[in-house]
N, C-alpha and C positions, 0 to 999 in steps of 0.2 A: 173906319173898319180896319185899315191897314195899321193904324196907330195902336189899336187894341190888341192886335196879334203880337206886335213888338214888345208890348208891355208883358203880355203872358209868357213869352219865351224868355224874357229877362228875369222874370220871377222864377222860372224853372232852373236857369243856369247859374244864378247866384249862389244857392246851397251847394252846388257841385264844385264850383270854384273855391268856395270857403273850405270844403272838406279836403281838396287837394292841397291847398295851402297848409292846412293843419298837418297833413301827412309830411309834406316837405320840411316842415319845421321840426317834427318829431325825429327824423333820421331812420336808418336801417335798423331791423330787429336785433336784439342782442345775440351774441354768438353763444352756442350751447356750452355748459361747463366741460372741461376735460374729463374723460372717462376715469373711473377709479379702478386701480389694479392692486393685487396683493403681491407683495414682494418679500423676499428673504435675503438677508445679507449674508454673503459668503464668509465663513470663518474657517481658517486652516486648522486642522486637528491631527492629533496622533492617534490612530485607529488601529485595532488588530487586523492585519492583512491575512485573512485565512482563505484557503482554497481547497477544494474537494477533489478527490480521485476515486476511481472505481478500483476496488482491491479484491483479492481472493484469499480466503483463509487456507493455511497449510499447517499441519501438525509439527510440532517442535522437533521431534525426532521420528520421521518415518523410517522403519527398518524392514527390509526384506528378509524373509527367513528362507533360506535354501539349504539343502543337505550337503554336507561335506564328503559324503560317501554314496555310492551306487547300491541300491537294495530295495527291498520290499517294505513298504510300511506295515508295521505290525500293530501299532496302537496310536490313536490320537488322544492326548491327555486333556487338552484344555476345552473350555466351553466357548464357542464362537461368540464374539460380541461382549464377552465379559472381561474385565480387566485382569491382568496377570502381573505377577511380581517378577523382578529380576531373578534369573536362575530357576524360575518355575518350568516344570517339564511340559513340553509341547508335543513331540513326536518320538516314536521309538521305531528305528529301522531294525529289522531282524538281525540280532547280533550273532546268530550261530555260526555263520561262515567266518566272521571276523574273530570270533574266539579261536576258531581253528587256525586262523592265520597268525594269530599271536603265539599259539603253541608251537606251531611249525617254525616260527622265527626264533623263538627261544631255543628250540632244539638246534638250530643252526648256529646260535651263539655258543652253546656247549660244544658243538663239533669244532667251532674255530678255536676255542680256548684249549681243547685237547691237542689239536694240531699244532697251536703255538707252544704248548708245553713240550711236545715232542721235539719240535724244531729247536727250541732253546737247549734241551738236553743233548741233542746230537751235536750241536755247535760246541757246547761245553766239552764234549768228549773228544772231538777231532782236533780242536785247536791246540792242545798240548802235544798231540802226536806229530804235529807238523814240525816242531822243533827237533824231534827225535827222527824225522824223516820216515815216520811209519805210515804216513799218509801223504798224498800229493796235495799241491796247492789247490787243485781243482776240487778235491774233496771238501776243503774248507770253504771255498767259494760256493760250492753247492749248498753247504749247511747254512751259510749266511743268507743266501737267497731263499732258502726254504723258510728261515725264520721271518724274513721281511714279508714274504708272501703270506705266512700264516698271521702276521700282525695286521696286514691289509684286509685279509678275509675276515678277521674278528671285527674290524671297524665296519665292514659292509654288513656283517650279520647283526651287529648292534643297531646300525641304521635301519635295517629292515624290521627289526624288533620294535624299535621306537615308532615306525610308521604304522605297524600293525596295531600297537597300543592306542596310537592316536586315532586310527580308524574305528577301533572298537569303542573308544570314548565318545566319538561323534556319532555313534548309532543312536544315542540319546540326545535329542535336540532341545535345548533350553532357550528361554527367553533371555536375549542379551540386554534388554531394557525393560523397565516397567512401562506398561501402557495397556491400550485396548486393541486386541487382534481383530482383523477382518475375518470373513469366513475363509475356511480351509479350502484350498483349491483341489487338494487330493486327500483321499481317505484310505482306510485300511485295505491292504491287498494291492495297492497300486505300486508299480515300479517307478523309482525316482532316480535320476541321473545326477551325479555329483556336480554341484555348483552350476546346475542348468536349470532344473525345474523349480519354479516359485512355489512354496507351499502356502504361505500366508504372508501378511504384513502386519507389523505391530506399530501403533501410533501413540507417541507420547503426547497427550492432549493438553497438558497444562505446563508451561504457558502455551499459547497459540500464536503463530505467526500470521501477519497479513501482508501479502505481496502486492505492490502497486507499481505501475508503469508511469514514469514522469516524462511528459513530452519534451523534446529538445527546445521547442519554442519557449516553453515556460522556464526552462533552466537558463537560457540565454537572456530572457528578459529579467530574471531574478539577478543574474550576475551584473547586468547593467545597472540595476536599481541599487544593488549593494555597493557597487563601485562609486556610484554618485551619492551615496549616503541618503538616499530617498527612503530605503528600507534597512531596518535593523533586525537582527536574529541572534540568538544565543548559539552556543556550540551546536554543530549539526546533529549530534547524537543526543541533544537536549530537546530537540523538537517533539512535540506531543501530537498525538492523533486521537481524535474522537470518532468512534465508529457509529454508523447508522445502519440498522438491519434492513432486510428487504421490505418489511412492513412499515418502515419509517421510524421505529422506536430507536432510541438512543442506547447504546450498550453502557452498561454501569460502570465499567472500568475504563481508565484512560491508558492509552498505550504510549510506547516510546520508541522512536526510530533506533534501530540497532544495526542496520546495515544499509549502505549506499553503494550501488554498482559503480563500475569503472569503465564500462564498455557499453555503447549504444547498440541496441538491437536493430539491425537494418530493416527487418520486416515491419516493425512498428515505430521506428524512429524515435525511440524512447529509451530511458535509463531506468533500471529496476531499483527499487528501495523496498525496505521491509520494516514493519512495526511489530512490537512484541506486546501481547496483552494477556493479563491474567485470564483463566478460563474455568472458574468455579462459580457455583450458584448454590443457594440454600435449598433445603427440602421443600418440596411444593406442599406438603401436608403433614400434619402431626401423625406419628405412628408409621411413617414410611420406613419399612424394614429392608429396603433395597440397600445392600452394603456397598454398592458401586459408587465411585465418585460421580457427581452430577455436573455435567458440562453444559455450558450455554452455546459454545461454538463447536463446529464440527468441520473437518477438512473439506474444501471445495465450495464453501459458501461464497457468493458474491455480496460484497458490502460496499459502503461508501465511507471513505476516510477523510475527515476534515483535519488538515494540518494546522497546528496552533503553535505560535512562537514568533512569527514575523510581525513587526510593528511598522506601520507606514507613517512616516513623518510629513507634516504639512499637507495632509490629504485634503482635497477639495471635494465636498459632497453637496449634490444638488438633489432636491426632490425629484423623484422620477416623473412626476406629472409636469415639471417645468421643462423637461427635455422633449422637444417636438422633432418629428421626422419630415424632413423636406426632400425635394427632388435630388439635392446635392449631399444629403446626409443628415446627421443630427445637428440641432441648433437650439439656442435659447434666446429669450428677450431679455435685455438688460436695460435698466432705467439708469440714466447717467445723472450727473449733478444738476443739470438744467431741467430734469423731469422729462426728458425726451427718450423715446424708445429706440434702442439699437438692437440689431440682430447679430448674434455671435455664433459662428460654427464651432462645435465642440467635438472632442474625442472622448468618448465614455468607454471604460474598460470593463467594469463589472458592477454587479448590484451589491449594496451593503444595506440589508433591511429594505426600507423603502426609499433608498437614495442611490443615485448613480455616482460612482467614483469617476471624476472628470480628470483626464490626463492633460488636456490642453483646451484653451478656449476662454476660460474665466479665471479669475484670480480672487484672492482674499480681499474683502471690501466691496466687490461688485454686488449690486442688487438685481437679483434675477426675478422675473415675473413668474408667479406660481398659479395665480388665477386672474381671469379677465382676458384671456387671449382673444376672444372673438370681437373685442371692443377696441383693439389696437392694431397698428400697422407700424412699419420702420419709419421713423422721423416724427411720429405723432406725439403731441404733448399730453402727458397723463397726470393723474394725481395718485401717488403711491401711498400704500397703507401696509403696515407690517402683517405678514402671514402668520397665522396661528395654526399650527398642525393639530390634528385631533389627538395624536399620541406622539411621544417623542421618538426620534429615530433610533436611539439606543434600545428601547424597548422592542421596537419592531426588528431590530437587528438580531435580538435574541430568538426570535420566533421564525425568522426567514433563514432559508438555507444560504450557506456561503457560495460564492462563485465557484463553478465547477470547471475543471480542465477536461477537455475531451482527449481520450486516449484511444 
C-alpha cells in the first residue's frame, strides 16, 4: 500500500519538474520595444519679425476755427459734415461796427496828414526868419517839435486804420484748409469773443494718421537685438504698417512710419510713433451722386498696427504643441543621438503662426519631440520618426496674428 502511494506521487511530480526545467531553459520574457515618438529637427531661419500695437486714428490736419474779432454771428454759410474748400466762407460776424471803425480811423489819418502839412509849412516859414533874428530860437524849436509830433500822430493814425481794416476783413471767417468740418458750436445771434470761443473744427481727412505708443521694454529689447545683429531693419522711416480694423478686417492700404518721438511719456512709460495711411475708397454702388469724398477712416478710431520691416536672423521656431508647461516653466523633450530623451527648459518669446519663437534652450540641429509625450520620460530610450505637420508653418503664419506688445 505504501509503495503504491509513492508511485502515484512520483507520477504527479514528474510533469511539474519537467515544466519548471523548460521554463528555466527558456529565460526571462523579452523586453517591450521602445516607444515611438514624432520629432522635428530644428533649422535656423530668417523670418519676418512683426509686432502689433494698438493705435488711434487722427486727422492729418485738425484745425480749430476761432474768431479774430468780438461780435455777433450774423450768418453761418457752411453745411455741417460736408466738405469745404480752402477759402470757402464759414461765418460772418456783423460787420457794421467794424465798417464804422474803419471810417473813423481813415478820418483820423486825414486829420494827421493835415496837421503834418501845417507843421511843415510853419517850420519852413520860421526857419529863414531865425537868421534875420525876426523870430527866436524857441519859435523854431517849437515848429520842429510840432512837425515831429504830427509825423508820429500820422503813424499812429495809419496803424489804427490798418487794425480797423484787419478787423473788418476778419468779420468774414473762411476755411484755412480743405477738409470736413464738425458741427458748429455757435449759430446766428450768438456773441463770440475774439480768439476765445471755438466755433468749429475742420479735419483734413486724407491722408490719415495713426498714433501708437511703443513700450520702453520693447524699444530696449530691439536695441539689444540690433546691436547683436540678431535683427535687421531698414531705415526707421521705411518701416511699414498694416492696419486691422475693430471687426478684424485688414485695411486695404499700407502705411509708412513718418514720425518717432524723442521723449518717453511718464504716465505710460512709452514712446509715441505715427504712421500715415491713404484714406480713400471707391463708391459703394453705381449711380451714387454724393459728391463728397468717401473715407474709410475717421478720427478717433482704435485700430491694430502690425509693424513690418524687421527681419530676425537664425530664428529658432518650435511647434507650439512641442512646448510643455511644467512647475518651473516651459520645457521641451529632446531626443539625442543615442535615441534617449532629454528635458530642456526653454524661453519662448512670441508666437509665429503655429510655432513658438525660442530665445534660449534649444539650438539648430536638435530633435524636439512633437507627438508621443505620454509614452516617454527623461532618460527613456525611444524610437524617433519624422513629424509631418498638417500644414506648413508659413501658411499658418499668414493667417495668425503677429505677437502683440501690451501698451
